[in-house]
C-alpha positions in Angstrom: 104.3 92.4 95.7 101.3 93.2 93.3 101.2 90.1 91.2 98.3 91.4 89.0 100.1 94.6 88.4 103.3 92.8 87.4 101.4 90.5 85.0 99.7 93.5 83.4 103.1 95.3 83.0 104.6 92.2 81.4 101.7 91.9 78.9 102.0 95.6 78.0 105.8 95.3 77.5 105.2 92.3 75.3 102.7 94.3 73.2 105.3 97.0 72.6 107.6 94.6 70.8 107.0 95.1 67.1 108.1 91.6 66.2 105.7 88.8 66.5 107.9 86.6 68.7 110.1 87.0 71.7 113.4 85.1 71.4 115.0 86.0 74.7 114.2 87.8 78.0 116.7 89.3 80.4 115.7 90.2 83.9 117.6 92.0 86.6 116.1 92.5 90.1 117.1 94.4 93.2 117.6 92.3 96.4 114.1 93.4 97.7 112.7 90.8 95.3 114.8 87.8 96.7 112.0 86.2 98.5 109.6 86.6 95.6 112.0 85.8 92.8 110.5 82.5 91.7 107.0 84.0 91.5 108.3 87.0 89.6 110.0 84.8 87.0 106.9 82.7 86.4 104.7 85.7 86.0 107.1 87.3 83.5 107.6 84.1 81.5 103.9 83.5 81.3 102.5 86.9 80.5 105.4 88.2 78.4 105.6 84.8 76.5 109.3 84.4 77.0 110.8 81.1 75.8 114.2 81.7 77.4 114.6 84.0 80.4 117.9 84.6 82.3 119.4 87.2 84.5 120.5 88.0 88.1 120.2 90.3 91.0 121.7 93.8 90.9 122.2 96.6 93.4 121.6 99.0 90.6 119.7 98.6 87.3 120.0 99.9 83.7 117.0 100.6 81.5 117.7 102.2 78.1 119.2 105.6 78.9 118.7 105.5 82.6 120.9 104.0 85.4 118.7 103.4 88.5 121.2 103.2 91.3 120.0 101.5 94.6 116.4 101.1 93.4 113.7 98.8 94.6 112.6 97.3 91.3 113.3 95.1 88.3 114.2 95.6 84.7 112.9 93.2 82.0 114.1 93.4 78.4 112.5 91.4 75.5 114.5 90.7 72.4 113.4 89.4 69.0 116.5 87.9 67.4 115.6 86.6 63.9 117.4 83.3 63.0 119.2 83.1 66.4 119.8 79.7 68.1 119.8 80.3 71.9 120.5 77.9 74.7 120.7 78.5 78.5 123.2 76.6 80.7 123.6 76.6 84.4 127.1 75.8 85.9 128.6 75.4 89.4 131.8 75.7 91.2 132.1 71.9 91.3 132.1 71.9 87.5 134.7 74.7 87.5 136.9 72.5 89.7 136.4 69.5 87.5 137.1 71.4 84.2 140.1 69.8 82.6 141.2 70.0 79.0 139.8 71.6 75.9 136.6 69.5 75.6 135.1 69.7 79.1 132.7 72.5 78.7 131.5 71.6 75.2 130.5 68.2 76.6 128.8 69.8 79.6 126.9 72.3 77.5 126.3 70.1 74.5 127.6 73.0 72.3 130.6 72.8 70.1 132.7 76.0 69.8 131.8 76.5 66.1 128.0 76.5 67.1 128.4 79.6 69.4 128.9 83.1 68.2 129.0 84.6 71.7 128.0 84.1 75.4 126.1 86.1 78.0 127.1 85.1 81.5 125.7 86.0 85.0 127.7 84.7 87.9 127.3 84.6 91.7 130.6 86.2 93.0 130.4 84.6 96.5 130.3 80.9 95.6 132.0 80.7 92.2 135.6 81.5 91.2 135.0 83.7 88.2 138.7 83.9 87.2 139.2 80.2 87.2 135.9 79.6 85.3 136.9 82.1 82.6 140.4 80.5 82.2 138.8 77.1 81.4 136.0 78.7 79.3 138.6 80.6 77.2 140.5 77.3 76.7 137.3 75.5 75.6 135.7 78.3 73.6 138.7 80.0 72.2 138.0 83.3 70.5 134.3 83.3 71.4 133.4 86.5 73.3 131.7 86.4 76.7 129.9 89.5 78.1 128.2 89.8 81.4 128.9 90.4 85.0 129.0 89.2 88.6 125.7 89.6 90.4 125.4 92.1 93.2 123.0 91.7 96.1 122.7 92.1 99.9 125.6 93.5 101.9 127.2 92.7 104.2 125.6 89.4 103.6 127.3 87.4 100.8 124.0 86.8 99.1 123.2 87.1 95.3 120.9 85.3 92.9 121.2 84.2 89.3 118.1 83.2 87.2 117.4 80.7 84.4 113.8 80.4 83.2 111.8 79.8 86.3 114.7 78.7 88.6 116.5 80.8 91.2 120.1 79.9 92.1 122.1 81.4 95.0 125.4 80.0 93.7 127.1 79.2 90.4 126.3 80.9 87.2 124.1 81.0 84.1 125.4 81.3 80.5 123.3 82.0 77.4 124.8 80.8 74.1 124.0 83.0 71.1 124.4 81.3 67.7 122.8 81.0 64.3 122.2 84.3 62.5 122.9 86.5 65.5 126.3 87.4 67.0 127.5 89.5 69.9 129.5 92.7 69.3 130.5 95.1 72.0 132.7 97.5 73.9 134.8 97.0 77.0 135.6 100.3 78.5 138.0 100.0 81.5 137.8 103.6 82.4 141.4 104.5 81.6 143.5 106.6 79.2 147.1 105.7 78.3 149.9 107.9 79.5 153.5 108.0 78.2 154.7 105.5 75.7 154.5 101.7 75.4 157.3 99.6 76.9 158.5 96.0 76.9 158.9 94.0 80.1 162.4 92.6 80.4 162.4 91.0 83.8 159.4 89.8 85.8 158.8 87.4 88.7 155.2 86.4 89.4 153.3 89.7 89.9 156.5 91.7 90.3 157.9 93.8 87.5 161.6 94.3 88.0 162.8 95.7 84.7 161.2 97.6 81.9 163.3 98.1 78.8 166.3 96.8 80.8 165.8 99.5 83.4 164.4 99.5 86.9 160.6 99.5 86.5 160.0 102.1 89.3 162.4 104.5 87.5 160.5 104.1 84.2 157.2 104.8 86.0 158.7 107.9 87.8 160.1 109.3 84.6 156.8 108.7 82.7 154.9 110.7 85.3 157.5 113.5 85.6 157.4 113.9 81.8 153.7 114.8 81.9 152.5 118.5 82.2 151.9 119.7 85.7 148.1 119.4 85.4 148.4 115.8 84.1 150.8 114.9 87.0 148.2 116.1 89.4 145.5 113.9 87.8 147.5 110.7 88.0 148.1 111.0 91.7 146.3 108.0 93.2 144.9 107.0 89.8 147.7 105.1 88.2 147.2 101.6 86.7 149.0 99.4 84.2 147.8 98.2 80.8 149.1 94.8 79.5 148.8 94.1 75.8 146.9 90.9 75.1 147.8 90.4 71.5 151.4 91.1 70.7 151.0 90.5 67.0 149.3 93.8 66.4 151.4 96.3 64.5 150.4 99.2 66.7 148.8 99.3 70.2 145.8 101.5 70.8 143.1 102.1 73.4 141.2 98.9 73.9 144.2 96.6 73.2 145.3 96.7 76.9 144.1 94.7 79.8 144.1 97.2 82.7 145.1 96.0 86.1 146.0 97.7 89.4 149.4 99.0 90.4 149.6 97.6 93.9 152.8 99.4 94.9 156.4 100.2 94.1 159.8 100.3 95.8 162.2 103.0 94.8 165.1 101.2 96.4 164.8 97.9 94.5 163.0 99.5 91.5 160.2 96.9 91.6 156.6 97.4 90.8 153.9 95.1 92.1 150.8 94.7 89.9 147.5 92.9 90.2 148.2 90.4 87.4 150.8 87.9 86.2 152.7 89.7 83.4 155.1 87.8 81.2 158.6 88.5 79.9 158.5 90.4 76.6 155.0 91.7 77.1 154.2 95.2 76.0 152.8 97.5 78.7 151.7 101.1 79.0 150.8 103.0 82.2 147.2 104.2 82.5 145.3 106.9 84.3 141.8 106.2 85.6 139.4 109.0 86.7 136.0 110.4 85.6 137.4 112.3 82.7 139.5 109.3 81.5 136.6 107.0 81.8 134.3 109.3 79.8 136.9 109.8 77.1 137.6 106.0 76.9 134.0 105.0 76.6 133.2 107.7 74.1 136.1 106.8 71.8 135.4 103.1 72.0 131.7 103.5 71.3 132.5 105.7 68.3 135.0 103.2 67.0 132.5 100.3 67.3 129.7 102.3 65.7 131.9 102.9 62.7 132.8 99.2 62.6 129.2 98.2 62.7 128.0 100.7 60.1 125.3 99.0 58.0 124.9 96.1 60.4 121.5 95.5 61.9 121.4 95.8 65.7 118.6 94.2 67.7 119.3 95.7 71.1 121.9 95.2 73.8 122.9 94.9 77.5 125.1 97.1 79.6 126.9 95.9 82.7 128.5 98.6 84.8 130.8 98.4 87.8 129.4 99.4 91.2 132.2 101.9 91.3 131.0 103.8 88.2 127.7 105.7 88.1 127.3 108.6 90.5 130.3 107.4 92.5 132.7 108.1 89.6 131.0 110.7 87.4 129.1 112.7 90.0 125.8 112.3 88.2 123.6 109.3 87.2 123.2 107.6 83.8 126.5 108.7 82.3 127.3 105.3 80.7 123.7 104.5 79.6 123.2 108.0 78.1 126.5 107.7 76.2 125.5 104.3 74.7 122.2 105.8 73.5 124.0 108.8 72.1 126.0 106.5 69.8 123.6 103.6 69.2 120.2 104.9 70.2 117.4 104.7 70.3 117.9 101.0 71.1 116.6 98.8 73.8 119.3 98.3 76.5 119.0 96.5 79.9 121.6 95.7 82.5 122.8 96.1 86.1 125.6 97.3 88.3 128.1 94.5 88.9 130.6 93.2 91.4 132.9 92.6 88.4 132.3 92.8 84.7 133.0 90.2 82.0 134.2 91.0 78.5 136.8 90.3 75.9 140.1 92.1 75.3 141.5 90.8 72.0 140.4 87.2 71.6 140.4 86.4 75.4 137.7 87.0 78.0 138.6 88.6 81.3 137.0 89.7 84.6 137.3 93.4 85.0 136.8 96.2 87.5 135.6 99.8 87.1 134.5 98.8 83.7 131.4 99.2 81.4 130.8 96.1 79.4 128.4 96.6 76.5 127.1 93.7 74.5 125.0 94.2 71.3 122.9 91.6 69.5 123.8 92.0 65.8 123.0 90.3 62.6 125.8 87.9 61.9 127.8 88.9 58.9 128.2 86.3 56.1 
């Protein structure tokens, strides 16, 4: 590793930032840097003058409009966030196991829910139960969005890293609280497009859906697929998923209102569908198709919607967290997601990485996703 070259690069990057001060730095490194990670962090903090630095390892990296899959390198983003209050917090599996009640995490972090506008989180997937952590975090910070991802690293070794300031951790997670005059906005694109109509679940047992609209679930799924044009039927083969509405109080359900989960299987004899979630009686569902065309359509539409919603709002930059299953694996070419983000919000500074799982809100709850692009934007908080 060329330490002098890295220091010079950090200084030059700092000089490009038009603002006088750096508020936050995010760094994502490929596994080749594992043995040098502490040295890298110290060089970046010193020469880029970063007061708060966080990030993790990634098997692929995102820099502005480029997705660098399987690189040997690192990405550093510097953000100037006027009026922001920022705090970094490291958490462990032991804390996740101990989390009990609605006040556990505010005591641990020293941050009351009304002092946080949003969180960035980077988590080691091998030594921390991300689903369990998010359940307790949602309970403690209800309605506060969390964006981020599960670190990726060396395979087949279960080895990843998360970073906070000059420290390197090979377990647990790191969360950055964003408060004050800056908030987080964003897009969670799960790579699917709805098919058929929305239905109500009328009989469920654990992860088994027995009846939809008082009819065998498998029958409803079969009729939904058969009602599609022949070309659409061909597209759904092997690409079927289920979308579960998170907020039932909406008058209408649209793209982005559904939490997408896997259809694990179905039995035509019993009429049962098995899904990768725990749906509830009375919940609204809609079947979904996931493929490259659906993923592109979904991200494009959600970005356009968010751009309209944020019209007139100052955007200070952002982060993009992409599933390892996206990129060239899904779209057949590199940089699809990053280029689409820039097409809607660019030119703006974006950094990120390819994840083992993506974190982001659907409705007012945060979830762990797969095959998803999670975009977080630093924005000026509205009055």
